[in-house]
C-alpha positions in Angstrom: 5.2 -38.1 16.8 4.4 -34.5 16.3 1.0 -33.8 17.9 0.1 -30.3 16.7 2.2 -27.4 15.6 -0.3 -24.8 14.3 -0.5 -22.8 17.6 -4.3 -22.6 17.6 -6.0 -20.2 20.0 -7.1 -21.4 23.4 -10.3 -20.3 25.2 -8.6 -17.0 26.3 -7.7 -16.1 22.8 -4.0 -16.9 23.2 -2.1 -19.6 21.3 -1.0 -22.5 23.5 2.6 -23.7 23.4 2.6 -26.6 20.9 2.7 -30.0 22.3 5.4 -32.0 20.4 5.4 -35.0 22.7 3.4 -38.2 22.2 0.3 -38.6 24.3 1.0 -39.7 27.8 0.4 -43.4 28.3 -2.2 -44.4 30.8 -3.1 -47.7 32.4 -6.6 -47.7 30.9 -7.0 -49.7 27.7 -6.5 -47.7 24.6 -9.5 -46.9 22.4 -9.3 -49.0 19.3 -11.7 -48.5 16.4 -11.5 -49.2 12.7 -9.9 -46.2 10.9 -12.8 -45.9 8.5 -15.2 -45.5 11.5 -12.9 -42.8 13.0 -13.0 -40.9 9.7 -16.8 -41.1 9.6 -16.8 -39.5 13.1 -14.4 -36.8 12.0 -16.6 -36.0 9.0 -19.3 -34.7 11.4 -16.9 -32.1 12.8 -17.0 -28.6 11.4 -13.9 -28.5 9.0 -12.6 -25.3 10.5 -13.0 -26.3 14.2 -9.3 -26.4 14.9 -9.7 -26.6 18.7 -11.7 -29.8 18.6 -9.5 -31.4 15.9 -6.4 -30.6 17.9 -7.9 -32.4 21.0 -8.9 -35.4 18.9 -5.2 -35.7 17.7 -4.2 -36.2 21.3 -6.4 -39.2 22.0 -3.9 -41.8 20.8 -1.8 -42.6 17.8 -4.6 -44.0 15.7 -6.8 -40.9 16.2 -3.8 -38.7 15.6 -3.1 -40.3 12.2 -6.8 -40.1 11.2 -7.3 -36.5 12.4 -4.1 -34.9 11.1 -5.4 -34.4 7.5 -8.5 -32.7 8.9 -6.5 -30.5 11.2 -4.2 -29.1 8.5 -6.9 -28.5 5.8 -8.0 -25.0 7.1 -5.4 -23.8 9.6 -6.0 -20.6 11.5 -2.9 -18.5 11.0 -2.3 -15.3 13.0 0.8 -13.2 13.8 1.2 -15.3 17.0 1.5 -18.7 15.3 2.7 -17.8 11.8 6.3 -18.7 12.4 5.4 -22.0 14.0 3.2 -22.9 11.1 5.8 -22.0 8.5 8.4 -24.0 10.4 6.1 -27.0 10.4 5.3 -26.8 6.7 8.8 -25.8 5.7 11.3 -27.5 8.0 14.2 -26.7 5.7 15.1 -24.2 2.9 15.2 -27.0 0.4 13.1 -30.1 -0.5 15.8 -32.3 1.0 13.8 -32.4 4.3 10.2 -32.3 3.2 7.2 -32.1 5.5 4.3 -34.5 5.2 2.0 -31.8 6.3 2.4 -29.5 3.3 0.3 -31.8 1.1 -2.7 -31.6 3.5 -3.2 -27.8 3.4 -6.2 -26.6 1.3 -6.5 -23.0 2.5 -3.9 -20.4 3.5 -5.4 -17.2 4.9 -2.7 -14.6 5.7 -5.1 -11.7 6.1 -4.2 -11.4 9.8 -0.5 -11.2 9.0 0.9 -7.7 8.6 4.6 -7.4 9.5 5.5 -10.9 10.6 6.1 -12.4 7.2 8.6 -11.9 4.4 8.1 -12.5 0.6 10.5 -15.4 0.7 8.7 -17.2 3.5 5.4 -16.8 1.8 6.8 -18.0 -1.5 8.3 -21.0 0.3 4.9 -21.7 2.0 3.2 -21.7 -1.4 5.8 -24.0 -2.9 5.4 -26.6 -0.1 1.6 -26.6 -0.3 1.2 -26.3 -4.1 0.0 -29.9 -4.5 -3.1 -29.5 -2.4 -3.7 -25.7 -2.0 -7.2 -24.6 -3.2 -7.6 -21.1 -1.5 -5.0 -18.4 -0.9 -5.6 -15.0 0.8 -2.5 -12.9 0.5 -1.3 -10.6 3.3 -1.2 -6.9 3.1 2.6 -6.8 3.0 5.3 -9.2 2.0 3.7 -10.4 -1.2 6.4 -9.9 -3.7 7.3 -11.3 -7.1 8.6 -14.5 -5.7 5.2 -15.3 -4.1 3.5 -14.4 -7.4 5.7 -16.9 -9.2 4.9 -19.5 -6.6 1.2 -19.0 -7.2 1.7 -20.1 -10.8 2.5 -23.6 -9.6 -0.6 -24.0 -7.5 -2.6 -25.9 -10.1 -5.4 -26.8 -7.6 -6.1 -23.2 -6.7 -9.7 -22.2 -6.9 -9.7 -18.9 -5.0 -6.9 -16.2 -5.2 -7.6 -13.1 -3.0 -5.0 -10.3 -3.5 -7.4 -7.6 -2.4 -5.3 -6.7 0.7 -2.0 -6.5 -1.1 -0.5 -3.0 -0.7 2.4 -3.3 -3.1 2.0 -2.4 -6.7 1.9 -5.4 -9.1 2.1 -4.9 -12.8 -0.9 -6.4 -14.5 1.1 -8.0 -17.3 3.1 -9.9 -14.8 0.0 -10.7 -12.8 -1.9 -12.2 -15.7 1.2 -14.0 -16.9 1.3 -16.0 -13.7 -2.4 -16.7 -13.2 -3.6 -17.4 -16.8 -2.6 -21.1 -16.7 -4.3 -21.9 -13.4 -6.8 -24.5 -14.7 -9.2 -24.5 -11.6 -9.2 -20.8 -10.6 -12.8 -19.7 -10.2 -12.6 -16.7 -7.9 -10.0 -13.9 -8.3 -9.8 -10.6 -6.4 -7.5 -7.9 -7.8 -5.0 -6.1 -5.6 -6.1 -2.6 -4.7 -2.8 -1.0 -5.8 -2.4 -2.8 -9.1 -0.9 -0.9 -12.0 -1.2 -1.3 -15.8 1.6 -1.6 -18.3 0.7 1.0 -20.9 2.2 -1.1 -23.6 -0.3 -3.9 -23.2 -4.1 -3.8 -22.7 -5.2 -7.4 -23.6 -4.6 -10.4 -21.4 -5.3 -14.1 -21.2 -7.8 -15.0 -18.5 -7.8 -18.2 -16.4 -10.0 -20.7 -18.4 -12.6 -21.3 -15.7 -12.9 -17.9 -14.0 -16.5 -17.2 -12.7 -16.1 -14.5 -10.1 -13.8 -11.5 -10.5 -13.3 -8.4 -8.4 -11.6 -5.4 -10.1 -9.9 -2.7 -8.1 -6.8 -0.6 -8.0 -5.1 2.1 -10.1 -6.3 0.8 -13.5 -7.1 3.2 -16.3 -9.8 3.6 -18.9 -7.8 1.6 -21.5 -8.1 -1.6 -19.5 -11.8 -1.4 -19.3 -12.2 -0.3 -22.9 -9.9 -2.8 -24.5 -10.2 -5.8 -22.3 -12.8 -8.5 -23.1 -14.1 -10.2 -20.0 -14.2 -14.0 -20.2 -17.4 -15.7 -21.2 -17.3 -17.9 -18.2 -17.8 -15.0 -15.8 -20.9 -15.1 -13.5 -20.1 -12.4 -11.1 -18.3 -9.1 -11.5 -17.4 -6.5 -8.9 -15.7 -3.1 -9.4 -14.7 -0.9 -6.5 -11.8 1.4 -5.4 -11.0 2.5 -8.9 -10.3 6.3 -8.5 -8.9 6.8 -12.1 -11.8 5.3 -14.0 -14.5 7.4 -15.7 -18.0 6.2 -16.3 -17.7 6.7 -20.0 -15.1 3.9 -20.2 -17.3 1.1 -18.8 -20.7 -0.3 -19.7 -21.6 -1.3 -16.2 -20.7 1.4 -13.7 -19.6 1.2 -10.1 -19.1 3.6 -7.2 -17.1 6.4 -8.9 -17.6 10.0 -7.8 -18.3 11.4 -11.2 -21.3 9.0 -11.9 -24.6 10.6 -12.8 -27.9 10.3 -11.0 -29.2 7.9 -13.6 -26.0 6.2 -14.7 -27.4 2.7 -14.2 -30.8 3.1 -15.8 -30.0 0.8 -18.7 -28.3 -1.9 -16.7 -31.1 -4.4 -17.6 -30.5 -3.7 -21.3 -26.8 -4.1 -20.9 -27.2 -7.4 -19.0 -30.1 -9.3 -20.6 -29.4 -12.5 -18.6 -29.1 -10.8 -15.2 -30.8 -12.7 -12.4 -29.7 -10.8 -9.2 -29.0 -7.1 -9.0 -27.8 -5.1 -6.0 -27.7 -1.4 -6.9 -27.6 2.0 -5.1 -30.5 4.3 -5.9 -27.9 7.1 -6.0 -27.2 6.1 -9.6 -30.6 5.1 -10.9 -33.9 6.8 -11.4 -37.5 5.5 -11.7 -36.8 5.2 -15.5 -34.9 2.0 -14.7 -38.4 0.3 -14.8 -39.7 2.1 -17.9 -40.5 0.0 -21.0 -37.4 1.1 -22.9 -35.1 0.0 -20.0 -36.8 -3.1 -18.7 -37.5 -5.3 -21.7 -40.4 -7.8 -21.6 -39.6 -11.1 -20.1 -36.3 -10.1 -18.5 -35.1 -12.9 -16.1 -34.3 -10.7 -13.1 -35.5 -12.6 -10.0 -33.8 -10.7 -7.1 -33.5 -6.9 -6.6 -31.7 -5.2 -3.8 -32.1 -1.4 -3.6 -29.3 0.2 -1.5 -29.0 3.9 -0.5 -26.2 6.1 0.7 -28.6 8.2 2.7 -27.6 11.4 0.9 -30.4 14.0 0.7 -32.7 13.6 -2.2 -32.1 10.0 -3.1 -34.6 8.4 -0.8 -37.6 9.3 -3.0 -36.1 8.4 -6.4 -37.7 4.9 -6.5 -41.0 3.9 -5.0 -42.7 0.4 -4.7 -45.1 1.5 -7.4 -42.3 1.8 -9.9 -41.4 -1.8 -9.4 -45.1 -2.9 -9.2 -45.9 -1.5 -12.7 -42.9 -3.3 -14.3 -44.0 -6.6 -12.8 -47.7 -6.2 -13.6 -46.9 -5.4 -17.2 -44.9 -8.6 -17.5 -41.6 -6.8 -18.1 -40.2 -8.2 -14.9 -42.4 -11.2 -14.7 -39.7 -13.4 -13.1 -39.0 -11.0 -10.2 -39.7 -12.7 -6.9 -37.6 -10.9 -4.2 -37.3 -7.1 -3.6 -35.2 -5.9 -0.7 -35.1 -2.1 0.0 -32.9 -0.2 2.3 -34.8 1.4 5.2 -33.3 4.6 4.1 -35.7 4.6 1.2 -38.6 5.1 3.6 -40.8 2.4 2.1 -42.2 1.7 5.6 -43.5 5.2 6.0 -47.2 5.8 5.8 -47.1 7.2 2.2 -45.3 4.2 0.8 -46.4 1.3 3.0 -49.6 0.6 1.1 -47.6 0.5 -2.2 -45.1 -1.9 -0.6 -47.9 -4.2 0.6 -49.4 -4.2 -2.9 -46.1 -5.1 -4.4 -45.6 -7.9 -1.9 -49.0 -9.3 -2.7 -48.3 -9.3 -6.4 -45.0 -11.1 -6.0 -46.5 -13.7 -3.7 -49.3 -14.3 -6.2 -47.0 -14.7 -9.1 -44.9 -17.2 -7.1 -48.0 -19.2 -6.1 -49.1 -19.5 -9.7 -45.7 -21.0 -10.5 -45.6 -23.3 -7.5 -42.8 -21.3 -5.9 -42.2 -20.0 -2.4 -40.0 -17.3 -0.8 -41.3 -14.3 -2.7 -42.0 -10.9 -1.2 -40.7 -7.5 -0.2 -38.4 -6.8 2.7 -36.6 -3.8 4.3 -33.1 -4.0 5.6 -30.6 -1.9 7.4 -28.3 -0.4 4.8 -24.6 -1.1 5.1 -23.8 1.2 2.2 -21.1 3.7 2.5 -19.2 5.9 0.0 -16.5 3.2 -0.1 -18.9 0.3 -1.0 -19.5 -0.8 -4.6 -22.6 0.6 -6.0 -23.5 -2.4 -8.1 -23.0 -6.1 -8.0 -24.4 -8.2 -10.7 -24.7 -12.0 -11.1 -24.7 -12.6 -14.8 -26.1 -16.1 -14.8 
């Protein structure tokens, strides 16, 4: 009986040597409970608590059999235990000697793996877990064409994160292998993706809801590609070759103007949550022509890079007027970066008035949680300037 072979970290942060021997027999009577009851107990454990689950596997054979599926669902994979994990899941180069653990794995996160893997090993790992795999985070290196082909067969995949991949992947090949994934909901583009100039339209996965675009894409992709109607969330960042004239919703690009996002509420009439950098908007964002009456926006985050001159571009009064005039009547939460100076004496009174207005509107509708908050900004020049939730 193989007790545990993932090589989880011990209390000192080092992976213990896997114990491949059966639990030592003792003279005390073994603990015997109905398997259903053991599973109910295991359901109370955090699903990613590998240390506890590994200890449970060593109680006796009954607990081992019950806890093994929980243990392999979300393995912690590092450079120190990667080889042991692959050996456990893929004991041979063919399916002649299959592993019963492969069908238990739901998430493979190789973000901590840099130089320890190879494209063939990662492809083999995907093949052996394709029946159950729901989430896959690719490593920075060693994600080649063979691994991309293997992804195509993971029909249960819900999240595919290629954001760390450093190799160039042709978009035509990428979409060819992900377009038929029936359950894919979240997809992160590789940062170094390239575009085949001969093709600019692609078939998207049928249920895609969250998409992060990055890499060396050109204007033609943004101009000619129609985003799927199922999309709820869109992020664009790390796109050095894209100009603001090629997209309707603009992201952190050096050539953006100071008011590039002023019409975002017109462009996105169903937007409910908006995180935006004041570097690219002006107070005209809240004017009548840019914030239509009855817009459903409920949550507004105002970020700031801290660059000189941007901290006074938007005041609490700008938001207050739009809410009071029923143009943003659904707005309930406003969060502003401390870099905007809303806590300073000149703006604090306006912020309190806005907070009172939001709370009053919420009480009238029987709602709670409305108000105005300040937060420490995490914005940097490399962060996305906009993140919209479309539904």
